[in-house]
C-alpha positions in Angstrom: -46.6 16.1 -15.3 -44.3 14.8 -18.8 -41.8 17.6 -17.6 -41.6 16.2 -13.9 -40.9 12.6 -15.7 -38.5 14.3 -18.3 -36.5 15.8 -15.1 -36.5 12.4 -13.5 -35.0 10.5 -16.3 -32.4 13.2 -17.0 -31.1 12.6 -13.1 -30.7 9.2 -13.5 -27.2 7.4 -14.0 -28.7 5.9 -17.3 -29.0 8.9 -18.8 -25.6 10.5 -17.9 -24.1 7.4 -19.2 -26.3 7.3 -22.5 -25.3 11.4 -22.9 -21.5 10.7 -23.1 -20.5 9.6 -19.8 -19.1 6.2 -20.8 -16.0 6.0 -19.4 -17.6 5.1 -15.7 -18.9 1.7 -17.8 -15.0 0.8 -18.1 -14.3 1.7 -14.5 -17.4 -0.5 -13.4 -16.1 -3.6 -15.6 -12.7 -3.2 -13.8 -14.4 -3.1 -10.2 -16.3 -6.2 -11.6 -13.1 -8.2 -12.4 -11.3 -7.2 -9.2 -14.4 -8.5 -7.3 -13.9 -11.3 -9.1 -10.5 -12.1 -8.3 -11.1 -11.2 -4.8 -14.1 -13.3 -3.9 -13.3 -16.3 -6.5 -9.9 -16.5 -6.9 -9.4 -15.0 -3.0 -6.3 -12.6 -4.1 -6.4 -10.4 -0.9 -9.9 -10.3 -0.5 -9.9 -8.6 2.9 -9.0 -5.3 1.1 -9.6 -6.2 -2.6 -13.5 -6.2 -2.1 -13.9 -3.3 0.1 -11.3 -1.0 -2.8 -13.1 -2.7 -5.6 -16.7 -2.2 -3.9 -15.2 1.5 -3.7 -14.3 1.7 -7.2 -17.7 0.9 -8.3 -19.8 3.5 -6.3 -17.6 6.3 -7.1 -18.1 5.7 -10.8 -21.9 5.2 -10.3 -23.1 8.7 -12.2 -24.9 11.0 -10.0 -24.3 9.0 -6.8 -21.9 12.1 -5.7 -20.5 10.2 -2.9 -17.3 11.6 -3.5 -16.2 14.7 -5.1 -12.3 15.1 -6.3 -12.7 18.9 -5.9 -12.6 18.8 -2.2 -9.1 17.3 -2.4 -7.8 19.2 -5.2 -4.4 20.3 -5.5 -3.2 17.8 -2.6 -5.3 19.8 -0.1 -8.5 19.5 1.8 -10.5 22.7 0.8 -12.5 22.7 4.2 -14.5 25.6 3.4 -16.1 23.8 0.7 -17.0 20.8 2.8 -18.9 23.5 4.8 -20.8 24.0 1.9 -18.9 27.7 0.9 -19.7 29.0 -2.7 -17.3 27.5 -5.1 -16.0 31.1 -6.8 -14.5 30.6 -10.3 -11.1 32.7 -9.1 -10.7 29.4 -6.9 -11.1 27.1 -9.9 -8.7 29.1 -12.0 -6.1 29.0 -9.3 -6.4 25.2 -9.4 -6.3 24.5 -12.8 -3.2 26.9 -12.6 -1.7 24.3 -10.1 -2.0 21.4 -13.0 -5.4 20.5 -11.5 -6.9 18.9 -14.4 -10.3 20.5 -16.4 -12.1 17.5 -15.3 -11.4 18.0 -11.9 -12.1 21.7 -11.6 -14.7 22.1 -13.5 -16.0 25.6 -14.2 -19.3 24.1 -13.6 -18.8 24.3 -10.3 -18.3 28.1 -10.4 -21.4 29.9 -8.3 -22.2 26.3 -6.8 -21.7 24.7 -3.5 -21.0 20.6 -2.9 -23.1 18.6 -0.8 -20.6 16.4 1.2 -21.3 13.1 0.6 -20.3 9.9 2.7 -16.7 8.7 0.9 -15.8 12.4 1.1 -16.1 12.2 4.9 -14.3 8.6 4.7 -11.6 9.7 2.9 -10.6 12.3 5.8 -8.9 9.1 7.4 -6.7 8.6 4.2 -5.8 12.2 3.9 -4.9 13.2 7.2 -3.1 9.6 7.8 -5.3 8.1 10.2 -6.1 4.7 8.5 -2.6 3.8 7.4 -1.2 4.2 11.1 -3.9 2.5 12.6 -3.6 -0.2 10.1 0.1 -0.2 11.2 -0.8 -0.8 14.8 -3.1 -4.0 13.9 0.1 -5.6 12.1 2.3 -4.8 15.1 -0.3 -6.4 17.1 -0.3 -9.5 15.2 3.4 -9.7 14.5 6.2 -11.7 16.2 9.6 -9.8 15.8 11.3 -13.0 17.4 12.9 -14.3 14.4 14.3 -10.9 13.8 15.9 -10.5 16.8 17.3 -14.2 16.8 19.0 -13.3 13.8 19.9 -9.9 13.2 21.4 -10.4 10.1 18.2 -10.7 8.6 17.7 -7.2 8.9 20.4 -6.2 6.1 18.1 -9.1 3.6 14.9 -6.7 4.7 17.0 -3.7 3.6 18.2 -5.0 0.6 14.6 -6.1 -0.9 13.7 -2.3 -0.6 16.1 -2.0 -3.8 12.9 -2.1 -5.6 11.5 1.1 -4.3 14.5 3.0 -5.2 15.2 1.5 -8.3 11.3 2.1 -9.4 11.8 5.9 -8.2 14.7 6.5 -10.5 13.1 4.8 -13.1 9.7 7.1 -13.1 12.0 9.9 -13.0 14.3 9.3 -15.7 10.9 8.4 -18.0 9.6 12.2 -17.5 6.6 11.1 -16.8 6.1 11.9 -13.4 7.5 14.3 -10.7 9.8 13.7 -8.0 6.7 13.4 -5.2 4.6 10.8 -7.6 7.9 9.0 -8.5 8.6 8.5 -4.9 4.8 7.6 -4.6 5.0 4.8 -7.5 8.3 3.6 -6.0 7.0 2.5 -2.5 4.9 0.0 -4.3 8.0 -2.0 -4.3 8.0 -2.2 -0.5 5.4 -4.4 -1.0 3.2 -3.0 1.8 -0.3 -1.5 0.9 -0.9 1.0 4.2 2.8 2.3 3.5 2.1 3.1 -0.2 -1.3 4.8 0.9 0.4 6.8 3.2 3.1 7.9 1.3 0.8 8.6 -1.5 -1.7 10.6 0.2 0.9 13.2 1.1 3.0 13.3 -2.1 0.6 12.5 -4.8 -2.9 12.2 -3.9 -4.1 12.1 -7.6 -2.4 9.0 -8.0 -3.8 7.5 -4.8 -6.5 5.1 -6.8 -3.9 3.5 -9.3 -1.4 2.9 -6.9 -3.3 1.6 -4.3 -4.8 -0.9 -6.8 -1.4 -1.8 -7.9 0.2 -2.3 -4.6 -2.6 -4.5 -3.4 -2.9 -6.5 -6.6 0.6 -7.4 -6.8 0.8 -8.2 -3.3 -2.0 -10.8 -4.1 0.2 -11.9 -6.8 3.6 -12.3 -4.8 3.3 -16.3 -5.1 3.3 -16.1 -9.0 5.6 -13.1 -9.4 8.8 -14.1 -7.0 9.4 -17.8 -7.7 10.6 -17.5 -11.2 12.7 -14.6 -9.9 14.2 -16.8 -7.0 14.8 -19.8 -9.0 16.5 -17.8 -11.9 19.1 -16.1 -9.1 19.7 -19.4 -7.3 21.3 -22.8 -7.9 20.0 -26.0 -6.8 22.5 -26.3 -4.2 21.5 -23.0 -2.8 17.9 -23.6 -2.6 18.4 -26.7 -0.4 21.0 -25.3 2.2 19.1 -26.5 5.4 19.6 -23.6 8.5 19.5 -24.4 12.0 16.9 -23.8 14.1 16.8 -20.2 15.6 17.7 -19.2 19.1 14.8 -19.0 21.7 14.4 -15.4 22.1 13.4 -14.0 25.8 10.4 -12.1 27.1 12.5 -9.2 27.9 14.1 -8.8 24.7 10.7 -9.0 22.6 9.6 -6.3 25.5 12.5 -3.8 24.6 12.5 -4.3 20.9 9.7 -2.0 19.8 10.8 0.5 22.2 14.1 1.0 21.0 13.2 0.5 17.4 10.5 3.2 17.6 13.0 5.7 19.6 15.6 5.0 17.0 13.9 5.3 14.0 11.7 8.4 15.0 15.4 10.1 15.5 16.7 9.1 12.5 13.8 9.6 9.8 11.2 11.5 12.0 9.1 11.4 8.6 8.6 7.8 9.3 7.8 8.3 12.8 4.3 8.0 12.8 3.7 4.5 11.3 6.9 3.0 13.1 5.2 4.2 16.1 1.9 2.7 15.5 3.4 -0.4 14.4 5.5 -1.0 17.7 2.7 0.1 19.9 0.6 -2.6 18.4 3.7 -5.2 19.0 4.2 -3.8 22.5 0.6 -4.3 23.4 1.6 -8.1 22.1 4.6 -8.7 24.1 4.1 -6.8 27.4 1.5 -9.4 28.5 -0.6 -7.0 30.4 -2.9 -5.6 27.7 -4.6 -8.7 26.6 -7.8 -6.4 25.8 -6.0 -3.8 23.9 -4.2 -6.6 21.8 -7.5 -8.3 21.1 -8.9 -4.9 19.8 -6.0 -3.4 18.0 -5.5 -7.2 16.0 -9.2 -7.8 15.4 -12.1 -5.1 15.8 -10.1 -2.0 15.1 -8.1 -3.7 12.2 -11.3 -4.9 10.7 -13.3 -1.5 11.0 -10.3 0.2 9.7 -9.9 -2.3 6.8 -13.1 -1.4 5.5 -13.1 2.4 5.7 -9.7 2.7 4.1 -10.6 0.0 1.1 -13.7 1.9 0.4 -12.2 5.2 0.5 -9.1 4.4 -1.5 -11.2 2.3 -4.1 -13.0 5.4 -4.4 -10.3 7.4 -5.5 -10.1 5.2 -8.6 -12.7 7.4 -10.9 -12.5 7.5 -14.5 -11.0 10.8 -14.8 -7.8 9.7 -13.2 -8.0 6.0 -13.7 -8.0 5.9 -17.5 -5.0 7.6 -18.5 -1.6 6.4 -20.0 0.3 7.1 -17.0 -2.0 4.6 -14.9 -0.9 1.9 -17.3 2.7 3.2 -16.7 2.0 2.9 -13.0 0.7 -1.0 -13.1 3.7 -2.0 -15.1 6.1 -0.5 -12.7 4.5 -2.1 -10.0 6.1 -5.4 -11.5 9.3 -3.8 -12.1 9.3 -2.8 -8.2 8.3 -6.2 -6.7 10.8 -7.9 -9.3 13.8 -5.7 -8.1 12.8 -6.0 -4.5 12.8 -9.8 -4.6 16.2 -9.7 -6.5 17.9 -7.3 -4.1 17.0 -9.4 -1.2 18.2 -13.0 -2.9 21.2 -11.4 -4.4 22.4 -10.1 -1.1 21.5 -13.3 0.8 24.1 -14.7 -1.7 27.0 -12.0 -1.2 26.6 -12.6 2.6 27.1 -16.3 2.2 30.6 -15.6 0.6 32.0 -14.5 4.1 29.5 -16.3 6.2 30.6 -20.0 7.7 27.2 -20.9 8.5 25.5 -20.3 5.2 22.0 -18.6 4.8 20.0 -20.2 1.9 19.1 -17.1 -0.2 15.3 -17.9 -0.8 14.9 -16.2 2.6 15.9 -13.2 0.7 12.8 -12.7 -1.1 11.0 -12.5 2.1 12.3 -9.0 2.7 9.6 -7.6 0.3 7.0 -6.9 3.4 4.2 -9.0 2.3 3.8 -10.5 5.7 3.6 -13.5 5.9 2.9 -14.0 2.3 6.5 -13.7 1.1 7.7 -16.1 3.7 5.8 -18.5 2.7 6.5 -18.4 -0.8 10.2 -19.3 1.0 9.1 -21.6 2.5 7.3 -23.5 -0.3 10.2 -22.9 -2.7 12.7 -24.5 0.0 10.7 -27.7 0.3 10.4 -28.0 -3.6 14.3 -28.0 -3.6 14.5 -30.1 -0.4 11.6 -31.7 1.6 13.4 -31.6 4.8 13.7 -27.7 4.7 12.0 -25.5 6.8 12.5 -22.1 6.1 9.0 -20.3 7.4 10.5 -19.0 10.6 14.3 -18.2 8.9 12.0 -16.0 6.5 10.0 -14.3 8.8 12.9 -12.5 10.1 13.5 -10.5 6.6 9.8 -10.1 6.0 9.4 -8.1 9.3 12.5 -6.6 8.5 10.9 -5.6 5.2 7.7 -3.7 7.3 9.9 -1.6 9.3 12.8 -1.2 6.3 9.8 0.0 3.9 8.5 2.4 6.3 11.7 3.9 6.8 12.2 4.2 2.8 8.9 5.7 2.8 9.9 8.1 5.7 12.9 9.3 3.7 11.2 9.9 0.4 8.9 11.9 2.5 11.9 13.9 4.1 13.3 14.8 0.2 10.5 15.5 -1.5 7.5 16.0 0.8 
């Protein structure tokens, strides 16, 4: 009887923590902080709550819901999903590929893995399914009218991708990251969570947890990060510029736009095809006016279901083994740099364009080129009204904002094509 009790105690998570698994306590505290920010401070709660909860459950010792080993080396080990025995040679081969000894632990040799709940859900991330479905929902909720009405805003959306490439260069020069890892970290600058997850799951899956947390955390902090940069780069007179109302965009234009963008981008950057195609399909549902049920499903039920699965799966990758390292701290720091350069790129290009335009652009809308829709556009509106209470920039800022979504997807496609 006493032996049975002892075995039970040794199987508990409390015993594992007490005997040396203390790092999980730090991860649990981090998950509590993220839950606090999501629930109390309302920072991106729809995604931060499932991400934080996924981080919590994956770090509970003994829960065995997620096994990094099944996805080690950037590949899905389907045979181990089926319960095949893990050999010593296979583990040695993984370690030779650079997989950490903690993940490719030799203790697994001669054993098999019982597939956990998160292992199954994570396949949607690894195979690129969830980010694309999220993009479909985003497309079904997005109005590309402001971009169609003012095509110049496409340039501002492109300029805001400066943060992606500056961060990529900085990570490579640091010597801490490979080209693929630097590409994944750079995508944080696009301020687009699904795109960051899509690229990272393809190029650097071992960094998915830190990058996802950084991307969504800084997206929530856009109203804090952007205003000081916007004010520093513009004069009061520039912030007071009033822009004329946009022209009315016809129904035909709105229907043709997603079709043409899909064809052009998919031919230009095939790697970005899945993201752009799903984004534009969702938008076509919305604009064609003949599939209301599909529009409602894509923007509500499907979007909500996939958000739950995506958040929990991504949060579960933030294990103590991969998250608690100096490289993770650098990723969090580079996230701020990425957002800063992205904001600055859009504002500076708008100022440059004003040197040649008869009808001036308020440079504040350039900051909305990061694709945090519609939060970045709202920041432009708020800052514009602080300078001039009669200034209404929201619809003008939505042009660069939705252009940023397209721009970040194209940038992701370019990086995957070059370094995938």
